[in-house]
RODREN-708594 format. One record per residue (C-alpha): residue in three letters; x, y, z. Coordinates in pm, whole numbers. Layout:
<pts>
  residuo    east   north      up
      ALA       X       Y       Z
...
</pts>
This chain:
<pts>
  residuo    east   north      up
      MET    -805    2594     175
      PRO   -1032    2403     414
      ILE    -891    2237     725
      THR    -915    1891     565
      GLY    -672    2002     295
      TRP    -418    2113     554
      ILE    -457    1788     747
      ALA    -405    1591     425
      ILE     -85    1784     352
      LEU      34    1718     708
      VAL     -39    1345     668
      LEU     161    1336     344
      ILE     456    1514     505
      VAL     452    1270     799
      MET     432     976     556
      CYS     733    1105     361
      TYR     928    1151     684
      MET     844     798     799
      LEU     947     651     462
      ILE    1277     841     473
      LYS    1338     705     825
      GLN    1276     356     679
      TYR     968     258     871
      GLU     775     -39     731
      THR     668      88     387
      ARG     344    -106     359
      MET     226      -1     704
      VAL     308     366     642
      LEU     123     371     310
      PHE    -173     173     442
      GLY    -201     387     755
      GLY    -166     713     565
      GLY    -425     605     310
      PHE    -666     502     584
      ILE    -621     836     761
      LEU    -686    1020     434
      CYS   -1000     812     376
      CYS   -1120     894     728
      ILE   -1055    1265     670
      SER   -1274    1249     360
      LEU   -1547    1087     577
      ALA   -1543     773     362
      PRO   -1322     523     549
      MET   -1442     227     342
      ALA   -1361     393       8
      GLY   -1002     271      10
      LEU   -1098     -86      92
      ASN   -1371     -87    -173
      ALA   -1122      35    -435
      PHE    -874    -233    -324
      ALA   -1139    -507    -355
      LYS   -1242    -380    -698
      THR    -883    -379    -822
      MET    -803    -726    -686
      THR   -1066    -881    -913
      ASN    -869    -777   -1223
      GLY    -752   -1090   -1405
      ALA    -418    -947   -1515
      LEU    -334    -849   -1159
      ILE    -405   -1198   -1026
      THR    -147   -1344   -1265
      ALA     116   -1095   -1150
      ILE      44   -1165    -782
      CYS      65   -1542    -832
      SER     398   -1501   -1013
      ALA     539   -1277    -742
      THR     435   -1507    -459
      GLY     551   -1820    -639
      LEU     905   -1696    -695
      PRO    1015   -1707    -328
      ILE     879   -2061    -305
      ALA    1058   -2182    -618
      LEU    1400   -2030    -544
      PRO    1491   -2244    -241
      ILE    1381   -2557    -426
      GLN    1624   -2476    -706
      SER    1900   -2373    -459
      ALA    1904   -2025    -610
      THR    1944   -1694    -434
      VAL    1815   -1348    -513
      PRO    2091   -1088    -549
</pts>
């Protein structure tokens, strides 16, 4: 196995450890993904895939619903369990 494969395995192990220790999930996943993209010598590949996915119409509806819920709950005096 080439050295990049071993580094990728090490990054995944560190990411799992950080998630178990309850570090900020989004930052751990974003940072680990960015490191893996840099290892593959294509650091913009992850951002290009993200931009391509964000233009999906079905995903936009889900994001708008998810961001609208926290705004609507305080107006209705409701709480999330």
